[in-house]
C-alpha positions as CSV (number, residue, x, y, z in Angstrom):
1,X,67.9,78.2,91.6
2,X,68.5,81.4,89.8
3,X,69.5,81.1,86.1
4,X,71.8,84.1,85.0
5,X,71.5,85.6,81.8
6,X,74.2,84.9,79.3
7,X,75.7,88.5,79.7
8,X,76.1,87.7,83.4
9,X,77.2,84.2,83.1
10,X,80.4,85.4,81.4
11,X,81.3,87.3,84.5
12,X,80.9,84.3,86.9
13,X,84.3,83.8,88.5
14,X,86.2,81.2,90.5
15,X,88.5,82.0,93.4
16,X,91.3,82.3,90.8
17,X,89.6,84.9,88.7
18,X,90.3,88.8,89.0
19,X,88.4,90.5,91.9
20,X,87.7,93.1,89.2
21,X,85.9,93.0,86.2
22,X,88.1,93.1,83.0
23,X,87.3,94.6,79.6
24,X,84.9,92.3,77.5
25,X,87.3,92.7,74.5
26,X,89.5,95.2,72.6
27,X,86.4,97.4,72.0
28,X,84.6,97.3,75.0
29,X,85.3,98.7,78.5
30,X,83.5,98.9,82.0
31,X,81.2,101.7,81.2
32,X,80.0,103.5,78.1
33,X,82.4,106.4,77.4
34,X,85.2,105.1,79.6
35,X,88.2,104.2,77.2
36,X,90.8,103.5,80.0
37,X,92.4,104.9,83.0
38,X,94.9,107.9,82.1
39,X,98.6,107.8,83.1
40,X,98.3,110.9,85.4
41,X,95.3,109.4,87.1
42,X,96.9,106.1,87.7
43,X,100.2,107.9,89.2
44,X,98.0,109.9,91.5
45,X,95.8,107.0,92.7
46,X,99.0,104.9,93.5
47,X,100.9,107.9,95.0
48,X,97.7,108.7,97.2
49,X,97.8,105.1,98.7
50,X,101.5,105.7,99.6
51,X,101.2,109.0,101.3
52,X,99.1,108.0,104.4
53,X,99.3,108.6,108.2
54,X,102.9,107.1,108.2
55,X,104.3,110.3,106.9
56,X,103.8,111.9,110.1
57,X,105.9,109.4,112.1
58,X,109.0,109.6,109.6
59,X,110.7,112.9,111.5
60,X,110.5,111.0,114.6
61,X,112.2,108.1,112.7
62,X,115.1,110.5,111.7
63,X,115.2,111.7,115.2
64,X,115.9,108.0,116.3
65,X,118.4,107.0,113.4
66,X,120.1,110.4,112.8
67,X,119.8,112.5,109.7
68,X,122.1,110.4,107.3
69,X,121.0,106.9,108.2
70,X,117.3,107.9,108.3
71,X,117.4,109.5,104.8
72,X,119.2,106.3,103.5
73,X,116.6,104.0,105.0
74,X,113.9,105.9,103.4
75,X,115.5,105.6,99.9
76,X,116.0,101.8,100.8
77,X,112.3,101.4,101.4
78,X,111.5,103.0,98.2
79,X,113.8,100.7,96.1
80,X,112.4,97.6,97.8
81,X,108.8,98.6,97.3
82,X,109.5,99.2,93.6
83,X,111.3,96.1,93.2
84,X,108.3,94.1,95.1
85,X,105.8,95.7,92.8
86,X,107.6,95.0,89.6
87,X,108.2,91.4,90.5
88,X,104.3,91.1,91.2
89,X,103.7,92.5,87.7
90,X,106.2,90.1,85.8
91,X,104.9,86.9,87.7
92,X,101.3,88.1,87.0
93,X,102.0,88.1,83.3
94,X,103.8,84.9,83.3
95,X,100.9,83.2,85.3
96,X,98.2,85.1,83.2
97,X,96.9,86.3,86.6
98,X,95.2,89.9,86.7
99,X,95.3,90.3,90.5
100,X,97.9,89.9,93.4
101,X,95.8,87.3,95.0
102,X,95.8,85.3,91.5
103,X,99.6,85.6,91.4
104,X,99.9,84.1,95.0
105,X,97.3,81.4,94.3
106,X,99.4,80.3,91.3
107,X,102.4,80.1,93.3
108,X,101.0,78.7,96.7
109,X,97.5,77.6,95.8
110,X,94.2,78.4,97.4
111,X,95.7,78.3,101.0
112,X,98.3,80.8,100.0
113,X,95.6,83.0,98.4
114,X,93.3,82.8,101.3
115,X,95.9,83.9,103.8
116,X,96.9,86.9,101.5
117,X,93.5,87.9,101.5
118,X,93.2,87.7,105.3
119,X,96.3,89.7,105.5
120,X,95.1,92.5,103.3
121,X,91.7,92.8,105.2
122,X,93.4,92.9,108.6
123,X,95.8,95.5,107.4
124,X,93.5,97.7,105.6
125,X,90.8,97.6,108.1
126,X,93.2,98.8,110.8
127,X,94.6,101.4,108.7
128,X,91.2,102.9,108.0
129,X,90.3,102.8,111.7
130,X,93.8,104.6,112.4
131,X,92.9,107.3,109.6
132,X,89.4,107.9,111.3
133,X,91.1,108.2,114.6
134,X,93.6,110.8,113.4
135,X,90.9,112.7,111.6
136,X,88.9,112.9,115.0
137,X,92.0,114.0,116.8
138,X,92.5,116.9,114.3
139,X,89.1,118.0,114.5
140,X,88.1,117.3,118.0
141,X,91.5,117.0,120.0
142,X,93.3,114.4,121.7
143,X,95.5,113.5,124.8
144,X,99.1,112.9,124.5
145,X,101.6,112.3,127.3
146,X,98.8,113.6,129.7
147,X,98.6,116.9,127.8
148,X,95.3,117.9,125.9
149,X,95.8,119.3,122.4
150,X,92.9,121.1,121.3
151,X,91.2,120.2,117.9
152,X,90.6,122.9,115.3
153,X,86.8,122.8,115.9
154,X,87.5,123.3,119.7
155,X,89.7,126.3,118.9
156,X,87.5,128.1,116.3
157,X,84.0,127.5,118.0
158,X,84.7,126.2,121.5
159,X,83.4,123.0,123.1
160,X,79.9,122.0,122.2
161,X,77.8,119.0,121.6
162,X,78.3,119.1,118.0
163,X,82.0,119.5,118.2
164,X,82.5,116.2,119.8
165,X,84.6,113.5,118.0
166,X,81.5,111.2,117.4
167,X,79.4,113.8,115.9
168,X,82.3,115.3,113.8
169,X,83.3,111.7,112.7
170,X,79.7,111.0,111.8
171,X,79.4,114.1,109.7
172,X,82.8,113.2,107.9
173,X,81.5,109.8,107.2
174,X,78.1,110.9,105.9
175,X,79.1,114.0,103.8
176,X,82.8,113.1,102.6
177,X,83.6,109.4,102.8
178,X,80.4,107.8,101.9
179,X,80.1,109.5,98.5
180,X,83.8,108.6,97.8
181,X,83.7,105.0,98.9
182,X,80.4,104.3,96.7
183,X,82.4,104.9,93.4
184,X,82.8,101.5,91.8
185,X,85.8,102.4,89.6
186,X,89.4,103.4,90.8
187,X,89.9,105.9,88.0
188,X,86.9,107.8,89.2
189,X,88.9,108.9,92.2
190,X,91.8,110.4,90.0
191,X,90.9,114.0,90.9
192,X,90.5,113.5,94.7
193,X,93.9,111.7,94.6
194,X,95.4,114.6,92.7
195,X,94.0,116.8,95.4
196,X,95.2,114.5,98.2
197,X,98.8,114.7,96.9
198,X,98.6,118.4,96.6
199,X,97.6,118.7,100.3
200,X,100.6,116.5,101.4
201,X,102.7,118.9,99.4
202,X,101.0,121.8,101.1
203,X,102.2,120.2,104.4
204,X,105.6,119.7,103.2
205,X,105.8,123.3,101.8
206,X,104.6,124.8,105.0
207,X,107.0,122.8,107.2
208,X,110.0,123.6,104.6
209,X,109.1,127.3,104.7
210,X,109.0,127.6,108.6
211,X,112.4,125.6,108.9
212,X,114.0,127.7,106.4
213,X,112.8,131.0,108.0
214,X,114.1,129.8,111.4
215,X,117.3,128.5,109.9
216,X,118.0,132.1,108.5
217,X,117.0,133.7,111.7
218,X,119.5,131.2,113.4
219,X,117.1,129.8,115.8
220,X,117.6,126.3,114.8
221,X,120.7,124.3,115.7
222,X,122.6,121.7,113.8
223,X,120.5,118.4,113.4
224,X,122.0,115.2,114.8
225,X,123.5,113.4,111.8
226,X,124.1,110.0,113.4
227,X,122.2,108.0,116.1
228,X,122.7,108.4,119.7
229,X,123.8,105.2,121.3
230,X,124.4,105.3,125.1
231,X,123.3,101.9,126.3
232,X,122.1,98.5,124.8
233,X,118.4,99.7,125.1
234,X,119.2,102.8,122.8
235,X,120.7,100.3,120.3
236,X,117.7,98.0,120.1
237,X,115.5,101.0,119.9
238,X,117.0,101.8,116.4
239,X,115.5,98.6,115.0
240,X,112.0,99.6,116.0
241,X,112.2,102.2,113.3
242,X,112.2,99.5,110.6
243,X,108.6,98.8,110.9
244,X,107.8,102.3,110.9
245,X,109.4,102.8,107.5
246,X,108.0,99.7,106.2
247,X,104.6,101.1,107.3
248,X,105.2,104.3,105.5
249,X,105.6,102.5,102.1
250,X,103.5,99.4,102.6
251,X,100.7,99.8,105.4
252,X,99.2,103.2,104.4
253,X,99.1,102.8,100.6
254,X,98.7,99.1,99.5
255,X,99.9,100.1,96.4
256,X,100.3,96.5,95.1
257,X,96.7,95.8,96.1
258,X,95.9,98.5,93.5
259,X,98.2,97.9,90.9
260,X,96.2,95.3,89.3
261,X,92.9,97.2,89.5
262,X,94.8,100.1,87.9
263,X,96.4,97.9,85.2
264,X,93.0,96.5,84.5
265,X,91.8,100.1,83.7
266,X,94.7,101.1,81.5
267,X,94.3,101.2,77.7
268,X,98.2,100.6,77.4
269,X,99.4,97.9,79.8
270,X,103.0,98.7,79.0
271,X,102.5,102.0,80.9
272,X,102.2,100.2,84.3
273,X,106.1,100.0,85.2
274,X,106.6,103.8,84.7
275,X,103.5,104.6,86.6
276,X,104.8,102.7,89.5
277,X,108.3,104.2,89.3
278,X,106.9,107.7,88.8
279,X,104.7,107.1,91.9
280,X,107.2,105.8,94.2
281,X,109.6,108.6,93.0
282,X,107.0,111.3,93.9
283,X,106.1,109.8,97.3
284,X,109.8,109.2,98.2
285,X,110.6,113.1,97.4
286,X,107.5,114.0,99.7
287,X,108.9,111.5,102.4
288,X,112.4,112.9,102.3
289,X,111.3,116.6,102.4
290,X,108.8,115.9,105.3
291,X,111.6,113.8,107.4
292,X,114.4,116.4,106.6
293,X,112.4,119.7,107.4
294,X,110.3,118.1,110.2
295,X,113.2,116.9,112.3
296,X,115.1,120.2,111.3
297,X,112.3,122.3,112.6
298,X,111.4,120.5,115.8
299,X,115.0,118.7,116.5
300,X,115.0,116.3,119.6
301,X,111.4,117.9,120.5
302,X,110.1,115.8,117.6
303,X,107.0,113.8,118.7
304,X,106.0,110.4,117.5
305,X,103.2,112.2,115.5
306,X,104.9,115.4,114.2
307,X,101.5,116.6,113.6
308,X,101.0,117.1,117.5
309,X,104.0,119.5,117.4
310,X,102.2,122.0,115.2
311,X,99.9,122.8,118.4
312,X,102.0,125.5,119.8
313,X,103.9,128.7,118.8
314,X,106.2,128.1,116.0
315,X,108.1,131.3,116.6
316,X,107.3,133.0,113.4
317,X,104.5,135.4,112.4
318,X,101.1,133.8,111.7
319,X,102.0,130.8,113.7
320,X,98.6,130.0,114.6
321,X,97.2,130.3,111.0
322,X,99.9,128.0,109.8
323,X,99.3,125.4,112.4
324,X,95.7,125.3,111.5
325,X,96.4,124.9,107.9
326,X,98.9,122.1,108.4
327,X,96.4,120.2,110.6
328,X,93.3,120.8,108.4
329,X,95.1,119.9,105.1
330,X,96.3,116.7,106.6
331,X,92.9,115.7,107.9
332,X,91.5,116.2,104.4
333,X,94.2,114.5,102.8
334,X,93.5,111.5,104.9
335,X,89.7,111.6,104.0
336,X,90.9,111.5,100.3
337,X,93.2,108.7,100.9
338,X,90.4,106.8,102.7
339,X,88.5,105.7,99.6
340,X,91.6,104.3,97.9
341,X,92.5,102.0,100.8
342,X,88.7,101.1,101.2
343,X,88.5,100.0,97.6
344,X,91.1,97.1,98.0
345,X,89.6,96.3,101.5
346,X,86.2,95.9,100.0
347,X,87.5,93.9,96.9
348,X,89.5,91.4,98.9
349,X,87.0,90.9,101.7
350,X,84.2,90.1,98.9
351,X,86.7,87.6,97.5
352,X,87.0,85.8,100.9
353,X,83.2,85.7,101.6
354,X,81.9,85.2,97.9
355,X,84.7,83.6,96.0
356,X,82.4,82.0,93.3
357,X,80.2,85.0,92.9
358,X,80.3,87.7,89.9
359,X,82.4,90.5,90.3
360,X,81.0,92.9,93.0
361,X,81.0,95.7,90.5
362,X,78.1,94.1,88.8
363,X,76.2,93.2,91.9
364,X,74.9,96.6,93.4
365,X,73.2,95.0,96.3
366,X,76.4,93.2,97.5
367,X,78.5,96.3,96.7
368,X,76.4,98.7,98.8
369,X,75.6,96.1,101.6
370,X,79.4,95.3,102.1
371,X,80.2,98.9,101.8
372,X,77.7,99.9,104.6
373,X,78.9,97.1,106.8
374,X,82.5,97.9,106.7
375,X,81.9,101.6,107.1
376,X,80.0,101.0,110.3
377,X,82.5,98.8,111.8
378,X,85.3,101.3,111.0
379,X,83.2,104.0,112.4
380,X,82.6,102.1,115.6
381,X,86.4,101.3,116.1
382,X,87.3,104.9,115.6
383,X,84.8,106.0,118.4
384,X,85.4,103.1,121.0
385,X,89.1,102.5,120.6
386,X,90.8,105.5,122.3
387,X,94.3,104.7,120.9
388,X,95.4,101.8,118.6
389,X,99.0,102.8,118.1
390,X,100.3,99.8,119.6
391,X,98.0,97.6,117.7
392,X,99.1,99.7,114.5
393,X,102.4,98.8,114.9
394,X,101.6,95.2,115.5
395,X,99.5,94.9,112.4
396,X,102.1,96.9,110.3
397,X,104.8,94.5,111.5
398,X,102.7,91.5,110.5
399,X,99.9,91.7,107.9
400,X,101.4,94.7,106.1
401,X,104.9,93.3,106.0
402,X,103.6,90.0,104.5
403,X,101.7,91.8,102.0
404,X,104.5,94.1,100.9
405,X,107.6,92.1,101.2
406,X,107.2,88.5,102.2
407,X,104.6,87.2,99.6
408,X,106.3,89.1,96.7
409,X,109.8,87.6,97.7
410,X,108.3,84.2,98.3
411,X,106.8,84.1,94.9
412,X,110.2,85.0,93.3
413,X,111.8,82.5,95.1
414,X,109.5,79.8,94.4
415,X,109.6,80.9,90.8
416,X,107.1,78.3,89.2
417,X,107.5,79.7,85.8
418,X,111.3,79.9,85.7
419,X,111.5,83.7,85.1
420,X,113.3,84.9,88.4
421,X,116.8,86.2,87.9
422,X,119.7,86.2,90.2
423,X,118.9,89.8,91.2
424,X,115.1,88.8,91.9
425,X,116.5,86.0,94.3
426,X,118.9,88.3,96.0
427,X,116.4,91.2,96.6
428,X,113.9,88.5,97.8
429,X,116.2,87.3,100.4
430,X,116.9,90.7,101.5
431,X,113.0,91.4,101.7
432,X,112.3,88.3,103.8
433,X,115.4,89.0,106.0
434,X,114.1,92.6,106.6
435,X,110.5,91.8,107.0
436,X,111.2,88.9,109.5
437,X,113.6,90.8,111.6
438,X,111.4,94.1,111.7
439,X,108.3,91.9,112.7
440,X,110.2,90.2,115.4
441,X,111.4,93.3,117.0
442,X,108.2,95.2,116.7
443,X,106.2,92.3,118.2
444,X,108.7,91.8,121.0
445,X,108.6,95.5,121.7
446,X,104.9,95.5,121.8
447,X,104.7,92.6,124.2
448,X,107.4,94.1,126.4
449,X,105.5,97.6,126.7
450,X,102.2,95.7,127.7
451,X,103.7,93.8,130.5
452,X,105.7,97.0,131.6
453,X,102.9,99.3,131.9
């Protein structure tokens, strides 16, 4: 049996220990020269996990709900997300746990911890495949409603063997994603995270600019402010927007899964609450602007993925150039979001497979083996699954909702340390009600669509 040196034995962990290594003491850190994550770096890392692929479905959500209820629901999603993260942080301090799974383990034991980690792995794995598929669609094109939308590579260079989806995704994986997912510390991604948020702002700015120009020209009509209910089916369709809103905040960011890794790297732990609030406010601003101007620009012609609307003539000068800038900036944005989500996927899968091993950051062989295996399966999924939007909705309505709403609310309601307030219990009940109802509607909708194709 291999005997670990004393320096290694101190990092041997049990299933209740954090997935990330912590500072040795007040004077030591992960690496020489690293004195803790910065406030701005933590904000951008957290914001990057929020603004994912779900942003493109928000204009269609506004189309379904109407402008006023839709924007209210986006704000409600932000408030619930911030509340859930804040509760996790408070209960983590009370239980002296430094990870989300540790808090769940403290409240519900090893079984609860394992269920959470399975949900995280399923959710993140599915999200990363979605990211890869969308990147492939932007670069090499896609079919939507029996209409072929050309990718930017086909438009620029024509159709060649090197412009196929598989080859372009392989290049993206080797040249862009692999270097980013090979970093062992979250704060190392602070610059790419800042660039990712900036690219999301570019998309919002272009959409808003085009909408304002067309509004001044009088070529945009008055948007619908309230939902259009013509029959019972249209009424129930309103509830299918809830999983989309939940997905926008929970499925495409896994913020709570990165709160503790970020907090572990902070020099001043009291900064965590303002970091969470600033990140959610930043993302909510991007979401509201995208939803408002996206629906204002395309109206009832808004597609489920608003990016597909940027395939034709926008009715303004330089329309083709703006279309390319929007699509390319969004594809690059997803490439930069990818490593943040991958980070929490790798940590939680490692916790499931090797619960008693030393932290993965100290085991290079395990780190790179798990990284290569996960990236290989994600690459295969993106190439051989033609469309996973139905599965994406199913995953978002189950695993993501459990991670984002059900577990935080259940922890507060169980209240093993007696610190929950009346507000915590009320918010928790609302979270569980919203999560269960949205999941039931989404799953029922998926099953109905499968049997009626």
